[in-house]
Every structure is written in C-alpha cells, then in structure tokens.
C-alpha positions as CSV (number, residue, x, y, z in Angstrom):
1,M,220.1,161.1,145.3
2,A,217.7,163.4,147.1
3,D,217.2,163.0,150.9
4,E,213.7,161.7,150.2
5,T,212.5,160.4,146.9
6,V,210.5,162.9,144.9
7,V,207.5,161.4,143.0
8,Y,205.4,163.1,140.3
9,V,201.6,162.6,141.0
10,N,199.0,164.4,138.9
11,G,200.9,167.5,138.1
12,E,202.8,167.8,141.4
13,F,206.2,166.8,142.7
14,K,205.9,165.4,146.2
15,P,208.1,163.7,148.7
16,L,207.5,159.9,148.6
17,S,205.9,160.1,152.1
18,E,203.2,162.4,150.8
19,A,202.8,160.9,147.3
20,N,199.5,159.0,147.9
21,I,196.7,157.8,145.7
22,S,193.1,156.9,146.6
23,V,192.3,153.4,147.8
24,L,189.4,153.7,145.3
25,D,191.8,154.2,142.3
26,Q,190.9,151.7,139.6
27,G,194.6,150.9,139.2
28,F,194.5,149.5,142.7
29,L,191.1,148.0,142.7
30,L,191.1,146.4,139.3
31,G,194.7,146.5,138.1
32,D,193.4,148.9,135.5
33,A,196.6,150.7,134.6
34,V,199.5,150.7,132.1
35,F,203.1,151.6,132.7
36,D,206.6,151.7,131.2
37,V,210.1,151.8,132.6
38,V,213.0,153.8,131.1
39,S,216.5,153.7,132.4
40,A,219.2,156.3,132.8
41,W,222.9,155.7,132.8
42,K,225.5,158.4,133.4
43,G,222.8,161.0,133.1
44,Q,221.4,159.8,129.8
45,L,217.9,158.3,129.5
46,F,218.2,155.5,127.0
47,R,215.8,155.3,124.1
48,L,213.2,157.5,125.9
49,E,211.2,158.1,122.7
50,A,210.8,154.3,122.1
51,H,209.5,153.9,125.6
52,L,207.1,156.8,125.2
53,Q,205.8,155.4,122.0
54,R,205.2,152.0,123.6
55,F,203.5,153.7,126.5
56,E,201.3,155.8,124.1
57,D,200.3,152.6,122.3
58,S,199.2,151.0,125.7
59,I,197.3,154.2,126.6
60,R,195.4,154.2,123.2
61,A,194.7,150.5,123.3
62,T,193.2,150.7,126.8
63,R,191.3,153.9,126.0
64,L,192.8,155.9,128.8
65,T,192.7,159.7,128.6
66,P,195.5,161.2,130.6
67,S,196.0,164.9,130.7
68,L,199.7,164.6,129.7
69,D,200.6,164.3,126.1
70,R,203.9,162.8,125.0
71,A,205.8,166.1,125.6
72,G,204.2,166.3,129.1
73,W,205.3,162.8,130.0
74,R,208.8,163.4,128.7
75,D,209.1,166.5,130.8
76,A,207.8,164.8,133.9
77,I,210.2,161.9,133.5
78,I,213.2,164.1,133.0
79,E,212.3,166.4,135.8
80,T,211.6,163.6,138.2
81,A,215.0,162.1,137.6
82,R,216.6,165.5,137.9
83,R,214.9,166.3,141.2
84,N,216.1,163.0,142.7
85,N,219.6,163.8,141.6
86,L,219.9,160.5,139.8
87,Q,222.4,159.8,137.0
88,D,221.9,156.0,137.0
89,A,218.2,155.3,137.5
90,N,215.1,153.3,136.6
91,I,212.1,155.6,136.0
92,R,208.6,154.1,136.1
93,F,205.7,156.0,134.7
94,I,202.1,154.9,135.2
95,A,198.7,155.9,134.0
96,T,195.7,154.4,135.9
97,R,192.0,154.6,135.1
98,G,191.7,156.9,138.2
99,V,189.0,157.2,140.8
100,S,185.4,156.4,139.8
101,K,182.5,158.5,141.1
102,E,180.3,155.4,141.1
103,V,180.6,152.0,142.8
104,I,179.9,150.3,139.5
105,S,181.8,152.5,137.1
106,D,181.7,153.2,133.4
107,P,185.3,152.7,132.4
108,R,184.8,155.1,129.5
109,V,184.4,158.0,131.9
110,N,187.7,158.4,133.6
111,Q,190.2,160.9,134.9
112,P,193.5,159.0,135.0
113,T,196.0,159.1,137.8
114,E,199.5,160.0,136.4
115,I,202.6,158.9,138.3
116,V,206.4,159.1,137.7
117,W,208.7,157.4,140.1
118,A,212.5,157.3,139.9
119,A,214.8,154.9,141.8
120,P,218.5,154.1,141.6
121,Y,219.4,151.8,138.8
122,V,219.3,148.1,139.7
123,F,220.3,144.9,137.9
124,L,218.1,141.8,137.7
125,A,221.0,139.7,139.1
126,D,223.8,140.2,141.6
127,D,227.5,140.4,140.5
128,T,227.9,136.6,140.6
129,G,224.8,136.0,138.6
130,R,225.9,138.5,136.0
131,A,229.4,137.1,135.7
132,K,228.5,133.4,135.8
133,G,224.9,133.2,134.6
134,I,221.7,132.4,136.5
135,R,219.4,129.3,136.8
136,L,216.1,129.6,135.0
137,M,213.0,127.6,135.5
138,I,210.2,127.0,133.1
139,S,206.9,127.6,134.9
140,H,203.8,125.5,134.7
141,L,201.8,128.7,134.3
142,R,201.1,130.1,130.9
143,G,201.4,133.7,129.7
144,F,198.4,135.6,128.5
145,S,197.2,134.6,125.1
146,P,196.4,137.4,122.5
147,D,192.7,136.5,122.6
148,T,192.6,137.2,126.4
149,L,195.1,140.0,126.9
150,D,197.6,140.7,124.2
151,P,201.1,140.6,125.7
152,R,201.9,143.9,124.1
153,Y,199.7,145.7,126.7
154,K,202.3,146.7,129.3
155,C,199.8,146.6,132.1
156,V,200.1,146.4,135.9
157,A,197.9,143.2,136.1
158,R,200.8,141.0,137.1
159,L,199.5,138.4,139.6
160,H,200.5,135.5,137.3
161,F,204.0,137.0,137.0
162,Q,204.3,137.0,140.8
163,L,203.0,133.5,141.2
164,A,205.5,132.2,138.6
165,K,208.3,134.0,140.3
166,I,207.4,132.6,143.7
167,E,207.3,129.1,142.3
168,A,210.8,129.5,140.8
169,L,212.3,131.0,143.9
170,D,210.8,128.3,146.1
171,A,212.4,125.7,143.8
172,G,215.8,127.3,144.2
173,Y,216.0,129.0,140.8
174,D,216.9,132.6,140.2
175,D,214.2,133.5,137.6
176,V,211.4,132.1,135.6
177,I,210.0,132.1,132.1
178,W,206.7,130.6,130.8
179,L,205.3,129.1,127.7
180,D,202.4,130.3,125.6
181,Q,199.2,128.4,125.1
182,N,200.7,126.3,122.4
183,G,203.7,125.2,124.4
184,H,206.1,127.7,122.8
185,V,208.6,129.7,124.8
186,A,207.3,133.1,125.6
187,E,209.1,135.4,128.1
188,G,209.7,136.2,131.8
189,P,208.3,138.6,134.4
190,A,210.7,141.4,133.4
191,S,212.6,140.1,130.4
192,N,212.6,138.7,126.8
193,L,214.6,135.6,125.9
194,F,217.2,134.8,123.3
195,M,219.1,131.6,122.6
196,V,222.0,130.7,120.3
197,K,222.4,127.5,118.4
198,N,225.1,126.9,115.8
199,G,226.0,130.6,115.6
200,V,222.4,131.7,115.0
201,L,220.5,133.9,117.4
202,H,216.9,132.9,118.0
203,T,214.1,134.7,119.9
204,P,210.3,134.2,120.1
205,G,208.6,136.3,117.5
206,E,205.0,136.2,118.6
207,G,203.1,136.4,121.8
208,V,205.6,138.5,123.8
209,L,206.0,142.1,125.0
210,R,207.9,144.0,122.3
211,G,210.8,144.8,124.7
212,I,212.8,148.0,123.9
213,T,216.0,146.2,125.0
214,R,215.0,143.2,122.9
215,Q,214.9,145.4,119.9
216,V,218.3,146.9,120.8
217,F,219.8,143.5,120.8
218,L,218.2,142.6,117.5
219,D,219.8,145.8,116.1
220,L,223.1,145.0,117.6
221,A,223.1,141.5,116.2
222,A,222.5,143.0,112.7
223,R,225.4,145.4,113.3
224,A,227.6,142.5,114.4
225,K,226.4,140.4,111.4
226,V,225.1,137.7,113.7
227,P,222.3,135.8,111.9
228,V,218.9,136.1,113.6
229,R,215.7,134.2,113.5
230,E,212.5,135.4,115.2
231,C,210.6,132.1,115.5
232,S,208.7,129.7,117.7
233,L,210.9,127.9,120.2
234,S,210.2,124.9,122.5
235,A,211.6,123.9,125.8
236,F,213.6,121.3,124.0
237,D,215.3,124.1,122.0
238,L,216.4,125.7,125.3
239,F,217.6,122.4,126.8
240,T,219.9,122.0,123.8
241,A,221.0,125.6,123.2
242,D,224.6,126.7,123.0
243,E,223.9,130.0,124.8
244,I,220.8,131.6,126.4
245,F,220.3,135.1,127.7
246,T,217.5,137.3,128.7
247,T,217.3,141.1,128.0
248,S,215.7,143.8,130.0
249,T,216.0,147.5,130.9
250,A,217.5,146.3,134.2
251,G,220.9,145.3,132.9
252,G,221.0,144.5,129.2
253,A,221.9,140.8,128.7
254,L,221.8,138.3,131.5
255,S,223.3,134.9,130.7
256,I,221.6,131.7,131.6
257,R,223.6,128.7,132.8
258,E,220.8,126.2,133.5
259,V,217.2,125.7,132.4
260,S,214.9,123.6,134.6
261,G,217.8,121.3,135.7
262,R,219.6,121.2,132.4
263,P,223.0,122.9,132.5
264,L,224.1,124.4,129.2
265,A,226.9,122.6,127.5
266,G,229.0,125.6,126.6
267,P,230.6,128.4,128.5
268,T,228.5,130.9,130.4
269,P,228.3,133.6,129.2
270,G,228.9,132.4,125.7
271,P,230.8,134.3,123.0
272,I,227.8,135.9,121.2
273,T,226.2,136.9,124.5
274,K,229.4,138.6,125.6
275,K,229.9,140.3,122.3
276,L,226.4,141.7,122.1
277,D,226.3,142.7,125.8
278,S,229.7,144.5,125.4
279,M,228.3,146.4,122.4
280,Y,225.2,147.3,124.5
281,W,227.2,148.8,127.3
282,T,229.5,150.6,124.9
283,M,226.3,152.3,123.6
284,R,225.2,153.2,127.1
285,E,228.6,154.5,128.2
286,A,228.8,156.7,125.1
287,G,225.3,158.1,125.6
288,E,224.1,156.7,122.2
289,D,220.3,157.2,121.8
290,G,220.4,159.1,125.0
291,T,218.3,162.0,126.3
292,P,220.2,164.1,128.9
293,I,218.6,164.6,132.3
294,N,220.5,167.8,132.8
295,S,220.7,169.6,129.5
C-alpha cells in the first residue's frame, strides 16, 4: 500500500490528508449522495461493470449530473487502486449533489462532488465469525419502504442503519437485519440475506438493495443446481431455517449461527452455504469476471 492513502476528488489524485470537501457540500448537509463499493482480490476488480451499472442507475434516479461518464469512473477507480498499490481492496466511489451557491438551494442545479477512495480489503467478521458463524439480531427498526425511498437507491443516508447496528451491538450481537413495513425479512446494513430450508435456497425478492454479491450467489446456486425461491420471508422462517447466511462485497457468504436468541439446529456453516461460498472464492481466486488493476 502507498505510504499515505491516495484519494480521487474532482479530477485530482490527492493524499488523504489533503483530500477535503466543503462543509457546505449537500452530501454532508443533507445526505444527498449516492455511492457504490467494488472489491479487488489478487489484483482483479470483481464485476466492476455490474457495480458501475448500479451506480449509474442511482445517479439517474437521483438526477445527479457528474462530469464523469462510465468510462471516466472506471478509469478513476482503477487508477485509485493502482496508485495505492492495493491488490486486495475495497474501493468506494461517491457522487454528491455538491456545493450550492444558495442557502436554500435548487437541487436541479448542481455540480456534483466526485470521490473515489480505496482501502485494504476487509471482511465483515473476524476469523472466528467466518469459521463458526455470527449472531444476528432482528431490529425493531424498519427499512425504507419503496413509497418513501426505494431500497434500490444506494445512497449515503444511513442513520437508521447505524441506529440498528448500535442496538444490535449493545445487545451483544454481531450484526443486524430489519423487516420491511409488512413484517417481512428485508436486509442488513451491508448485506443481503439467504436461508436454506429442506435443500431449497430462499432470499427476499422485493424491498431490498439488489446486491451484486447477492446476484452472484443466485448465479452460483443455478450453476450448482440448488433450487432457489425469491420470496417473502418472516422472522419465523429464519427461526426454523436449516442454514442462514448473508452476502456482501466484504467477504462473500457469512454464516449465521443464531437469530435473535434462536440457535440454528444444524451445523454452521451448513453444507449449501459452504458449497456456494467455496464456489465464490474459486471464482475470485481465478479472476473470473475480473478487471485487472495493472493491465
């Protein structure tokens, strides 16, 4: 890694100590910003084009007008990783509404702030958690409903995520998920959720962020001929599941051994979890669907 982290800000590569944005930036003042995170493993950015497509969708839906097009973001992401000499990394790219010239601003008139930040790859759990599974709590908080803010917006407005996480950690759990407005299982602060019952893989089909890693595991299940149902799930379904795991850019599949005080009956991680996660890391190690940092 470079001696000091190098960050891309508005067309310039700067040391982290100099990579500043205005306190009047709408991303800071109002949480008016979208972002995405792509990971690199052994010098290969995994499914970069899928992440860029999701990022573009968020930009279009929020009516942001950044100066970078897809090729520009791609180049900035690759160059940021390269300048930081990172082979295994998480790279976050952000577009904010920028700085308004007026105290009460017209959000249609904006010059977005553009940021790319790379950091060494991290997992959502430590070695013990990844090997034996983690404890998951169902929060009393609810996720955004589509008539408030569609969960497909990958935005920086994450106060409720933080409050749910604090609640779970204070209660002695490792992570948290929440339900939607109808009491169906939704997702977590940084992950999608899967469960296995009687050999069938289930995952919420509506009201969740369309995770890139989530889609990878759906593809791997099809490849492994594991039957899949995208459907509504209740807390009861999780309490009686054979296997549960979450998926995220930060680590692939993470097995769950307990949900809100109910230990899973079967082994953790379970056989389907282990099979799909092994397939996932085989893909990553081989550079499948990878974009090289140093070409």
